[in-house]
Wavefront OBJ file of the C-alpha trace (Angstrom):
o trace
v 94.869 117.469 116.238
v 98.430 118.647 115.808
v 100.198 118.008 112.543
v 103.890 117.162 112.459
v 106.288 119.804 111.260
v 107.272 118.976 107.686
v 110.862 120.303 107.815
v 112.653 118.627 110.648
v 115.587 120.791 111.834
v 117.970 117.802 111.912
v 117.618 117.200 108.165
v 120.516 118.890 106.368
v 119.556 120.379 103.025
v 121.532 121.838 100.159
v 120.789 125.131 98.394
v 118.049 123.516 96.284
v 116.293 122.182 99.397
v 117.169 118.538 98.745
v 118.344 116.207 101.513
v 122.141 115.932 101.509
v 122.487 112.212 102.137
v 120.491 108.993 102.161
v 119.772 108.976 105.899
v 118.626 112.600 105.784
v 116.198 111.685 103.014
v 114.901 108.707 105.029
v 114.446 110.924 108.112
v 112.537 113.490 106.053
v 110.247 110.778 104.663
v 109.647 109.385 108.145
v 108.798 112.859 109.441
v 106.438 113.637 106.561
v 104.635 110.291 106.729
v 103.748 110.459 110.407
v 100.741 108.817 112.067
v 97.868 111.250 112.571
v 94.762 109.623 114.048
v 95.695 106.245 112.548
v 96.250 107.552 109.034
v 99.385 108.680 107.212
v 99.695 112.474 107.153
v 102.121 112.529 104.196
v 100.006 110.325 101.950
v 96.912 112.370 102.756
v 98.488 115.778 102.077
v 100.902 114.923 99.250
v 99.052 112.209 97.325
v 95.426 112.737 98.442
v 95.254 109.115 99.554
v 93.855 107.878 102.845
v 96.283 105.143 103.914
v 96.607 103.519 107.324
v 99.740 104.422 109.262
v 102.463 103.370 108.978
v 102.333 103.510 105.180
v 104.854 101.837 102.888
v 106.946 105.015 102.758
v 107.237 105.202 106.543
v 108.066 101.486 106.724
v 110.785 101.941 104.068
v 112.263 104.910 105.935
v 112.245 103.080 109.266
v 113.921 100.004 107.713
v 116.515 102.159 105.937
v 117.435 104.059 109.083
v 117.653 100.862 111.118
v 119.820 99.170 108.488
v 122.252 102.063 107.982
v 122.638 103.254 111.586
v 124.579 101.270 114.190
v 122.186 102.238 117.031
v 118.563 101.226 116.448
v 117.402 103.427 119.318
v 117.310 106.398 116.876
v 114.329 104.888 115.032
v 111.010 106.165 116.405
v 108.484 103.473 117.380
l 1 2 3 4 5 6 7 8 9 10 11 12 13 14 15 16 17 18 19 20 21 22 23 24 25 26 27 28 29 30 31 32 33 34 35 36 37 38 39 40 41 42 43 44 45 46 47 48 49 50 51 52 53 54 55 56 57 58 59 60 61 62 63 64 65 66 67 68 69 70 71 72 73 74 75 76 77
């Protein structure tokens, strides 16, 4: 089982490590809350909750990216 990398290189961060804009934050959430064996990796590691993937955080991130980007092909399935 391979776990997704938590810090995606395309996410721009400021000196404090925070995402620089809304879409960067949504991409970081989507990366952290990836599907691992049918369960959400982010919810399991960050909140100690076993939630089915995609969780509400991943769904929010996917909707936000789709709404704010002109090309919907950038949203992972």
